[in-house]
matplotlib code that plots the C-alpha trace (Angstrom):
import matplotlib.pyplot as plt

x = [88.9, 89.4, 86.3, 85.5, 85.9, 85.5, 85.7, 85.2, 82.8, 85.5, 86.0, 82.5, 83.7, 86.0, 84.3, 80.6, 80.2, 77.6, 77.3, 75.6, 78.7, 80.6, 81.7, 81.3, 84.3, 86.2, 86.0, 82.2, 82.4, 82.4, 84.4, 85.0, 88.6, 89.5, 91.6, 92.2, 94.4, 92.8, 91.8, 95.0, 97.0, 94.9, 95.5, 99.2, 99.6, 97.7, 99.7, 103.2, 102.9, 104.3, 103.3, 101.8, 101.5, 100.4, 98.4, 94.9, 92.3, 88.7, 85.7, 85.3, 88.8, 90.2, 93.6, 94.3, 97.3, 96.3, 98.4, 97.8, 99.8, 99.6, 97.7, 100.0, 98.6, 100.4, 101.6, 103.3, 100.9, 99.7, 95.9, 94.5, 95.2, 94.8, 93.9, 94.3, 93.5, 94.7, 93.3, 96.4, 94.5, 95.6, 99.2, 99.1, 97.8, 100.4, 103.2, 101.8, 101.9, 105.4, 106.6, 105.0, 106.8, 110.0, 109.9, 108.8, 111.5, 114.1, 116.6, 118.6, 117.6, 119.3, 118.6, 121.4, 121.6, 124.7, 127.0, 129.0, 131.8, 132.5, 130.5, 132.4, 130.9, 132.5, 130.2, 126.7, 124.2, 121.8, 118.3, 116.4, 117.0, 114.8, 115.0, 116.9, 119.7, 120.1, 120.1, 122.7, 125.0, 124.4, 123.4, 120.9, 118.2, 119.6, 118.1, 120.0, 121.3, 124.4, 127.4, 128.4, 132.2, 131.9, 129.1, 129.0, 132.7, 131.9, 129.9, 132.4, 135.3, 137.0, 135.5, 132.0, 132.2, 133.2, 130.3, 127.8, 129.2, 128.9, 125.3, 124.4, 126.2, 125.1, 121.8, 122.8, 122.1, 125.0, 125.4, 128.3, 129.2, 130.5, 131.7, 132.6, 133.2, 130.6, 131.2, 134.1, 132.0, 132.5, 129.2, 128.6, 125.9, 124.7, 124.5, 122.0, 122.5, 119.8, 119.7, 117.2, 117.1, 120.5, 121.4, 120.9, 119.1, 121.2, 119.6, 121.6, 120.8, 122.5, 124.3, 126.6, 125.2, 125.5, 129.1, 129.9]
y = [131.9, 130.2, 128.4, 126.8, 123.0, 122.2, 123.6, 122.5, 124.0, 126.0, 128.1, 129.4, 131.5, 133.4, 133.3, 133.6, 130.3, 127.5, 124.2, 125.8, 128.0, 125.0, 125.9, 129.7, 132.0, 132.8, 136.5, 136.3, 135.3, 137.8, 137.4, 138.7, 139.7, 143.3, 145.5, 142.4, 141.7, 138.3, 138.3, 140.0, 137.4, 134.6, 136.1, 136.5, 132.9, 131.6, 133.5, 132.9, 129.7, 131.4, 130.4, 133.4, 133.5, 136.3, 137.2, 138.5, 140.0, 139.1, 141.3, 139.4, 140.5, 137.0, 136.7, 133.9, 132.8, 132.4, 130.3, 130.2, 127.5, 125.8, 122.5, 120.1, 117.0, 113.7, 114.4, 117.5, 119.9, 122.9, 122.8, 125.6, 126.6, 125.4, 128.0, 127.2, 129.3, 128.7, 130.7, 132.1, 134.5, 132.8, 132.6, 136.3, 137.4, 135.3, 136.8, 140.3, 139.6, 138.1, 141.2, 143.5, 141.7, 141.6, 145.4, 146.2, 144.2, 146.2, 143.5, 143.7, 140.9, 140.1, 137.3, 136.0, 133.6, 131.6, 132.2, 129.2, 128.5, 124.9, 123.8, 126.0, 128.9, 132.1, 134.8, 135.6, 138.0, 140.0, 139.6, 141.5, 143.2, 145.1, 148.8, 148.0, 146.3, 149.2, 151.6, 149.7, 149.0, 152.4, 151.2, 152.6, 150.3, 148.8, 148.9, 145.7, 142.8, 143.5, 141.1, 140.3, 140.7, 144.0, 145.7, 144.3, 143.8, 144.0, 140.8, 139.1, 138.3, 134.9, 133.4, 134.6, 133.6, 130.1, 129.9, 131.0, 128.4, 125.7, 126.6, 126.5, 123.2, 121.4, 123.0, 123.3, 126.8, 128.9, 131.4, 133.6, 137.1, 139.6, 143.2, 146.1, 149.8, 152.3, 156.1, 155.4, 153.2, 149.5, 147.6, 144.0, 141.7, 138.2, 136.7, 134.0, 132.2, 129.9, 128.0, 129.2, 127.1, 127.7, 130.6, 131.8, 134.3, 136.5, 138.0, 140.4, 141.3, 144.3, 143.3, 146.4, 147.6, 144.1, 143.9, 147.3]
z = [99.8, 103.2, 104.4, 107.7, 107.7, 111.4, 114.9, 118.5, 121.1, 122.8, 119.7, 120.1, 123.1, 120.8, 117.4, 116.7, 114.9, 114.7, 112.9, 109.9, 109.4, 108.1, 104.5, 105.0, 104.3, 107.5, 106.9, 107.1, 110.7, 113.6, 116.8, 120.3, 119.9, 120.9, 118.6, 116.4, 113.5, 113.4, 109.7, 108.6, 110.4, 108.7, 105.3, 105.9, 107.2, 104.3, 101.8, 103.2, 105.2, 108.2, 111.7, 113.6, 117.3, 119.5, 122.6, 122.1, 124.5, 124.3, 125.0, 128.3, 129.4, 129.1, 127.4, 124.9, 123.0, 119.4, 117.0, 113.3, 111.4, 108.0, 107.7, 105.8, 104.2, 104.2, 100.7, 102.1, 100.3, 102.3, 102.4, 104.6, 108.2, 111.7, 114.4, 118.1, 121.0, 124.6, 127.5, 129.3, 131.6, 134.8, 133.7, 132.6, 136.0, 137.8, 135.7, 136.4, 140.2, 140.0, 138.0, 140.6, 143.5, 141.4, 140.8, 144.3, 146.1, 148.0, 147.3, 144.0, 141.7, 138.4, 136.0, 133.7, 130.7, 130.0, 127.1, 125.9, 123.5, 122.6, 125.6, 128.1, 130.0, 128.7, 130.1, 131.3, 129.9, 132.1, 130.6, 133.3, 136.6, 139.0, 140.0, 143.2, 141.2, 138.9, 141.9, 143.9, 140.8, 139.4, 136.0, 133.6, 132.4, 129.2, 125.8, 125.1, 127.1, 129.2, 129.6, 133.2, 132.7, 130.8, 132.6, 136.1, 137.0, 140.8, 140.3, 138.0, 140.2, 139.5, 142.7, 141.9, 138.3, 139.2, 141.7, 139.0, 136.6, 139.3, 140.0, 136.3, 135.7, 138.8, 139.7, 143.3, 144.7, 146.1, 148.9, 149.7, 151.0, 148.6, 148.9, 146.6, 146.7, 145.7, 146.0, 148.3, 150.6, 151.1, 150.8, 151.8, 150.4, 151.0, 147.5, 146.8, 143.5, 142.0, 138.7, 136.1, 132.9, 131.3, 133.6, 137.1, 139.4, 141.7, 144.7, 146.9, 150.5, 151.9, 155.2, 155.4, 158.7, 160.2, 159.1, 160.5]

ax = plt.figure().add_subplot(projection="3d")
ax.plot(x, y, z, "-o")
ax.set_aspect("equal")
plt.show()
């Protein structure tokens, strides 16, 4: 039976715990976590030794990242669990704002990760794109990640591919004009390419009218 050994004051905002609870079984303690699998996660981590990490919402509306991991003694014996909670409400709200701006943008935006073989860039995988990108490129939203060369041939010309690789390898952003045919109409875009970890973000601005 898992019993509480120690805690800090910040834990009191999530779990109803006081000093006299030291030594009490963890499943006797109430908490402020909504729709929680808290106790089930604790039992699973204790039984299997697995590290469990998930976001939880508190009754106050705050969002925390909870991490449950085994406590390993110096003699390598597993001896209980360590539970940490980090308030990620501000980050969650910021990500929500960024996603709203991302989805609302009229400019096609695509995010790619790099695929390598023996250290060489072989392709890029689209991990996310906004609604404008799928509309312009006439792609359905994917259930799985899409390869640049196979699924976005209009964006995978040799010149463009080399520019993507240069941006990823050097970190220097790139800008160029590109064009491709859609429904028999030639469309022009200003392409902005920026490095993102081991990949890049591609932002397209339609300049067809200006070109005409």
